[in-house]
N, C-alpha and C positions, 0 to 999 in steps of 0.2 A: 312806515315811522324813523327819522333821524335819533341819534343819543350819541351822545359823549360820553365816554368810556377813559374814566381816571386811573392810573394805576401806576406800577412799575413793570419798565419792557423786560426785565428779567423775572419777576412773579410767576409762578408756574398758574394760582391760580387767574390772575390775569388774561395770559398765555390761554388757559382751558375756555374762559371766557369768550376772548377773541375770538377764539377757532367756531366755538357755538354760534358766535354770530354769523360766521362768514359759510356756516356752512347752511344754515337759516336764511341768509340771504338779507339779515336785518344791516342796515344800511346804520355804519358809527364812524367816528372819530376816535381813536386811541391819543390821549393825552398822559405820554410820564409826567409825574407830579414832583420828580427830583430835577427832570429837566426843563419843566415851565411851572413854576411857583406860582401858586395858589393864591387870590386874593384874601387875606383875611376876614373881610366880608363875607366873602362865597365859604369859607369853612363855618363860618356863625352857623349863615343861613340854612348850611347843609345839615350841618350836625342836628340842629334844630327838629329839621324834620324828619329825623332817622329816630327821635328819641334824649338826643343830649349829648355831649363830651365823652363821657362814657359808653353809650352805643356808638358810638362814633368812630375811638380808636380801639384799637387790638391791642390788650392787656394779655394774651399769650404770643407775642412778636417777642425774637429775640433782643429787636428793639428796646423795649420796654423794660424788659427784666432787667437789661444793663443798666438803666437808668439810675441816677443815683435819687435814694427815696426821697428827698427834698423836690426834687423833680418831678416825681408818681401824684403832687396833690396842687394841681395848679386852682387858683384860687378867685379869676375870672377870665371871661372870657380874650380878652387881650393876652393873658398868660399862657392860653391852650393854643390860643394863634400862632402864638411865638414859640412854642414847642412843637408844632405841625409843621412849621414852616423851618425851625432846625430838623424835626427829624422826622422826614416824610412817611416813614414806610412805618407810622404807627398808627396810618389812616386806614383801617379795615378796607379788604379790597376783593375785588371792583368796586368802583364808585362811579354808578353812573345817574347822569342828570338828563333828561330829557328835555325838547322843545318847550313845552309847558311847563317848565322847571320843577316836576317831581323827581324826586332821588329815590336810589335802590341802591344799596351793598349787597356785596357778597355776589356768588355763583353757585347753584346748583342747577344739574339740567330740568328739574323739574319745576324749579324755580322761576329760571327761565320763559320754559314751555307757558307758564300763566302769566308770566311779565310781558311779554309779545305775543299770547294769545297762538301758541303752535299747538295742534292738535297731536295727542300724543303718537298716532300712525304717520306724522308726517315724516319725511326723510330728504336728504338733501338732491337736489338735481344734479 
């Protein structure tokens, strides 16, 4: 099963996710979305899959906290996508996109075990 993993190269959680995928020999491609901008249509579609813009972004991030109040309430999809293109660190990471179009956000060992059907007793080889 191949998956694209979107995130930031220097993000600790993205690093943990990539290490986990390597450990369990899951085929993936990592895309740093600061270096490779994501199309607004993709951002909009992915946010819809995870429950909307409020779920898609990380309001606990320093980037969010440092935004001017007026920027924290975009009124349209176009405003949200513009905000995310200007501040890609706002996307909750990592963002996984599967070949069938499914989207998953975030990382935890148990969450990835379920997502990739890895049994609890499985170890890397």
